[in-house]
C-alpha positions as CSV (number, residue, x, y, z in Angstrom):
1,M,27.1,3.1,-6.8
2,E,29.5,5.1,-8.3
3,R,27.1,8.3,-7.8
4,I,26.9,7.2,-4.0
5,R,30.6,6.8,-3.9
6,Q,31.4,10.3,-5.2
7,L,29.1,11.6,-1.9
8,G,31.8,10.6,-0.2
9,Y,30.7,7.1,0.9
10,D,32.5,3.6,1.2
11,I,30.2,1.0,0.3
12,I,29.5,-2.5,1.5
13,E,27.5,-4.1,-1.5
14,K,25.7,-7.3,-0.2
15,S,22.8,-9.7,-1.5
16,E,20.1,-9.6,1.3
17,K,19.1,-13.0,1.0
18,E,20.3,-15.0,4.0
19,L,22.5,-11.8,5.2
20,Y,24.2,-12.3,8.6
21,F,26.3,-10.6,10.6
22,S,30.0,-10.6,9.7
23,E,33.4,-8.2,11.2
24,E,33.2,-6.8,7.6
25,L,29.8,-5.1,8.6
26,R,30.2,-4.3,12.0
27,D,31.1,-0.6,11.3
28,T,28.1,0.1,9.2
29,E,26.1,3.6,9.9
30,V,23.8,3.7,7.3
31,L,21.9,0.3,5.8
32,V,19.7,0.6,2.6
33,C,17.6,-2.4,2.1
34,Y,14.2,-4.0,1.8
35,N,14.4,-6.8,4.1
36,P,17.8,-8.1,5.8
37,F,15.7,-8.5,9.3
38,N,14.9,-12.3,9.3
39,T,18.9,-13.5,9.0
40,L,21.0,-9.9,9.7
41,D,20.9,-9.0,13.8
42,I,21.0,-5.0,13.5
43,S,21.9,-4.9,17.3
44,K,25.4,-6.2,16.6
45,L,25.6,-2.8,14.5
46,P,27.1,-0.7,16.9
47,N,27.5,2.6,14.8
48,L,23.9,1.9,13.1
49,K,22.2,5.4,12.8
50,W,19.8,5.7,10.0
51,I,18.0,2.8,7.5
52,Q,16.9,3.5,4.1
53,L,14.2,1.4,3.3
54,T,13.5,0.8,-0.6
55,S,9.9,0.0,0.4
56,V,6.8,2.1,1.9
57,G,5.9,-0.5,4.5
58,I,7.4,-1.0,7.6
59,D,6.5,-4.4,8.8
60,Q,9.5,-6.3,8.1
61,V,11.9,-4.0,10.4
62,P,12.5,-5.0,14.1
63,I,11.1,-1.7,15.3
64,D,11.6,-2.1,19.2
65,I,15.6,-2.7,18.5
66,L,15.3,0.7,16.6
67,K,13.8,2.5,19.3
68,K,16.1,1.0,22.0
69,N,19.5,2.3,19.7
70,S,17.8,5.3,18.5
71,I,17.9,4.4,15.0
72,T,16.6,6.8,12.7
73,L,14.0,4.9,9.8
74,T,13.2,6.4,6.6
75,N,11.2,4.5,3.8
76,N,10.3,4.9,0.1
77,K,6.9,7.1,0.4
78,G,6.2,8.5,-3.0
79,G,8.2,6.1,-4.9
80,Y,5.1,3.9,-5.9
81,S,2.7,6.5,-5.6
82,I,1.8,7.1,-9.2
83,P,1.7,3.6,-10.6
84,I,-0.2,2.7,-8.1
85,G,-2.6,5.6,-8.3
86,E,-3.1,4.8,-11.9
87,W,-3.4,1.1,-10.7
88,I,-6.5,2.1,-8.5
89,V,-8.1,3.9,-11.2
90,L,-7.6,0.9,-13.4
91,K,-9.5,-1.7,-10.9
92,L,-12.5,0.7,-10.3
93,L,-13.0,1.1,-13.9
94,E,-12.5,-2.4,-14.5
95,M,-15.3,-3.2,-12.2
96,Y,-17.8,-1.3,-12.9
97,K,-17.0,-1.8,-16.6
98,N,-16.9,-5.7,-15.9
99,S,-13.6,-6.5,-17.5
100,K,-13.1,-9.6,-16.2
101,A,-16.3,-11.0,-17.8
102,F,-15.5,-9.7,-21.5
103,Y,-11.8,-11.5,-21.1
104,Q,-13.4,-14.6,-20.0
105,K,-15.9,-14.1,-23.1
106,Q,-13.1,-13.5,-25.2
107,S,-10.9,-16.4,-24.5
108,Q,-14.3,-18.8,-25.2
109,K,-14.9,-16.8,-28.4
110,I,-18.3,-15.5,-27.2
111,W,-19.9,-12.7,-28.7
112,K,-22.6,-11.7,-26.1
113,I,-23.6,-7.7,-25.2
114,D,-23.3,-7.1,-21.4
115,T,-26.4,-4.4,-20.4
116,S,-25.5,-4.4,-16.6
117,L,-22.2,-1.8,-17.1
118,L,-22.3,1.3,-14.8
119,E,-20.6,4.8,-14.6
120,L,-18.1,5.8,-12.4
121,Y,-19.5,9.2,-13.1
122,G,-21.6,10.7,-9.9
123,K,-20.1,7.6,-7.9
124,T,-19.0,8.2,-4.2
125,I,-15.4,6.9,-3.7
126,G,-14.0,6.7,0.1
127,F,-10.5,6.1,0.7
128,I,-9.2,4.7,3.9
129,G,-6.2,6.2,4.0
130,T,-5.1,9.4,2.6
131,G,-1.6,9.4,2.1
132,S,0.5,9.6,-1.0
133,I,-0.9,6.9,-3.2
134,A,-4.8,8.0,-2.2
135,S,-4.0,11.3,-3.7
136,E,-2.5,10.3,-6.5
137,A,-5.4,8.2,-7.2
138,A,-7.9,10.7,-5.9
139,K,-6.2,13.5,-8.4
140,R,-6.7,11.2,-11.3
141,L,-10.4,10.5,-10.6
142,K,-11.4,14.4,-9.9
143,G,-11.7,14.1,-13.8
144,F,-14.0,11.0,-14.1
145,G,-17.0,13.3,-11.7
146,V,-16.9,11.5,-8.8
147,D,-17.5,12.7,-5.3
148,I,-13.9,11.5,-3.0
149,L,-14.3,11.0,0.5
150,G,-11.0,10.5,2.7
151,L,-10.5,9.0,6.4
152,N,-7.4,9.3,8.5
153,T,-6.5,10.1,12.1
154,R,-8.4,13.2,12.7
155,G,-10.1,13.8,9.8
156,T,-7.5,16.3,8.5
157,K,-8.6,18.0,5.0
158,T,-6.7,17.0,2.6
159,E,-5.8,18.1,-1.1
160,Y,-8.2,16.0,-4.0
161,F,-10.7,15.0,-0.9
162,D,-14.2,16.6,-0.6
163,K,-14.6,15.8,3.1
164,C,-12.6,13.8,5.4
165,Y,-13.6,11.6,8.5
166,S,-11.4,10.9,11.2
167,I,-10.9,7.4,12.0
168,D,-13.6,6.7,14.5
169,K,-16.5,7.9,12.2
170,I,-15.2,5.0,9.6
171,N,-18.8,3.9,10.0
172,E,-20.0,7.0,8.9
173,M,-17.9,7.0,5.9
174,V,-18.4,4.0,4.4
175,K,-22.2,4.2,4.5
176,L,-21.7,6.9,2.0
177,S,-19.5,5.1,-0.3
178,D,-19.9,3.3,-3.8
179,A,-16.5,2.1,-3.8
180,I,-13.7,1.7,-0.9
181,V,-10.1,1.7,-1.7
182,V,-8.1,0.5,1.0
183,S,-4.8,2.9,0.8
184,I,-4.1,3.1,5.1
185,P,-0.7,1.9,6.4
186,H,-0.8,-1.4,8.5
187,T,-0.4,-1.2,12.0
188,E,-1.8,-2.1,15.4
189,K,-4.3,-0.1,15.7
190,T,-5.4,-0.9,11.6
191,H,-5.2,-4.6,11.7
192,N,-8.7,-5.9,10.8
193,L,-10.1,-2.0,10.5
194,L,-12.5,-3.5,8.3
195,N,-14.5,-6.1,10.1
196,E,-17.8,-7.8,10.2
197,E,-19.5,-5.1,11.7
198,V,-17.9,-2.4,9.1
199,F,-18.6,-4.7,6.0
200,Q,-22.3,-4.6,7.6
201,E,-22.4,-0.3,7.0
202,M,-21.3,-0.7,3.7
203,K,-24.0,0.1,1.5
204,N,-25.1,-3.3,-0.1
205,G,-23.1,-3.9,-3.8
206,V,-20.2,-1.8,-2.5
207,Y,-16.8,-2.4,-4.8
208,L,-13.8,-2.8,-2.5
209,V,-10.1,-2.4,-3.7
210,N,-6.8,-3.1,-1.6
211,I,-3.2,-1.9,-2.3
212,A,-2.4,-1.6,1.7
213,R,-1.7,-4.4,3.1
214,G,-3.8,-7.6,3.4
215,S,-4.3,-7.6,7.1
216,I,-6.5,-4.4,7.2
217,I,-9.0,-6.5,6.1
218,D,-10.4,-9.6,8.0
219,E,-10.2,-11.9,5.0
220,R,-13.0,-13.9,6.6
221,A,-15.5,-11.6,6.7
222,M,-14.2,-10.3,3.4
223,I,-15.2,-13.8,1.5
224,N,-18.4,-14.2,3.2
225,N,-19.8,-10.6,1.9
226,L,-18.1,-11.4,-1.2
227,K,-20.4,-14.7,-1.3
228,N,-23.4,-13.0,-0.1
229,G,-23.3,-9.8,-2.4
230,K,-22.8,-7.6,0.1
231,I,-19.5,-6.9,-1.6
232,K,-20.2,-6.5,-5.3
233,C,-16.8,-7.2,-6.8
234,A,-13.2,-6.7,-5.2
235,A,-10.1,-6.1,-6.8
236,L,-7.2,-7.3,-4.5
237,D,-3.3,-6.9,-4.8
238,V,-2.7,-7.9,-1.1
239,F,-3.4,-10.7,1.3
240,E,-3.1,-11.5,4.8
241,K,-0.7,-14.3,3.9
242,E,1.5,-13.8,0.8
243,P,1.8,-15.5,-2.0
244,L,-1.7,-16.3,-1.8
245,D,-2.1,-20.2,-0.9
246,K,-3.7,-21.8,-3.7
247,N,-6.3,-23.3,-1.5
248,N,-7.7,-20.1,-0.4
249,P,-11.3,-19.5,-1.2
250,L,-10.5,-16.1,-3.0
251,W,-9.0,-17.9,-6.0
252,E,-12.6,-19.0,-7.3
253,I,-14.9,-16.6,-6.2
254,E,-16.0,-15.4,-9.6
255,N,-16.4,-11.3,-8.2
256,V,-12.7,-10.9,-7.3
257,I,-9.8,-9.9,-9.0
258,I,-6.4,-11.0,-7.8
259,T,-3.1,-9.4,-8.6
260,P,-0.1,-11.1,-7.0
261,H,1.3,-7.6,-4.9
262,N,1.7,-5.8,-8.3
263,S,0.5,-2.2,-8.5
264,W,3.9,-1.1,-7.6
265,V,5.7,-1.7,-10.5
266,S,6.3,0.4,-13.4
267,E,8.8,1.4,-15.6
268,M,10.2,4.4,-13.4
269,R,10.3,2.2,-10.4
270,D,13.7,2.0,-10.0
271,D,14.7,5.9,-10.9
272,R,12.1,7.0,-8.3
273,R,13.4,4.8,-5.4
274,F,17.1,6.1,-6.6
275,N,16.5,9.8,-6.2
276,I,14.7,9.1,-2.9
277,I,17.5,6.9,-1.3
278,Y,20.2,10.0,-3.3
279,D,18.8,12.7,-2.0
280,N,18.6,11.4,1.6
281,L,22.3,10.2,1.3
282,K,23.1,13.7,0.6
283,R,21.3,15.1,3.8
284,Y,22.5,12.9,5.7
285,L,26.3,13.8,5.3
286,S,25.2,17.6,5.4
287,N,23.2,17.1,8.6
288,Q,19.9,18.2,6.7
289,T,16.3,16.5,7.9
290,L,16.1,13.5,6.1
291,K,12.8,13.1,3.9
292,N,10.0,10.1,5.1
293,I,11.5,9.9,8.5
294,V,9.0,7.0,9.9
295,D,7.3,7.9,13.6
296,L,8.4,4.4,15.4
297,N,5.4,5.0,17.6
298,K,3.0,5.6,14.9
299,G,4.2,2.9,12.4
300,Y,4.3,4.9,9.6
């Protein structure tokens, strides 16, 4: 905070939990936060010009108010890309090497060889979304000798991807993929993007990873395809409803690896987050273009 004060900012520090409007906040011009929006009515902040999120996702933000009041929104894009990229590689390897079964056998002191293990080498990995997270994962996967496909809005060629498809070619891409990684932002257009129709176009025994948002996948369709074997295994860090309800059948499905929206965590997360925020705060004072400006119409 002292480094930010030295830039010339007057700082008000508040807990986001149940943060309500007060006269103390009236003159706020810059808001650095994750999600105070459940209780804080930002329409009461007449001088608010810019919101800097500590998250990559923007689901929590009242976009309509930002549009109406011409408020700029920036996010933490890139701040979590390295740990999530590592997590994607980890989970792909865990699924191909059936690590979950070995851990279960270890807890029961069972010594039994598993001859069903597969190689990652030579497989085709399809990324739904080719942003910074997907790029960090693809960069690391290159060393495993895989083919990497990507899906983005227009099929734009992207570094580390052997071929990219436009979003309307999703069926074409998933047909070729041995494993699919969901890494696209959640918007109205991507809500339930992976539905029953798309699952039916996938290879039998496909592997699935989701680090984006749970609602990009039709959860009911995914559960059905996990149970019937269309999906060989899924590693899920995000869900339609979080925390995941204790009655959700995903907990009991053997071929699912569940983590509690944890893939972004690393010892470097605070440093990277601060550096992004600090750089933008300097840019704001000198009227430079901010980094990670969110297109409010696109939703990312």
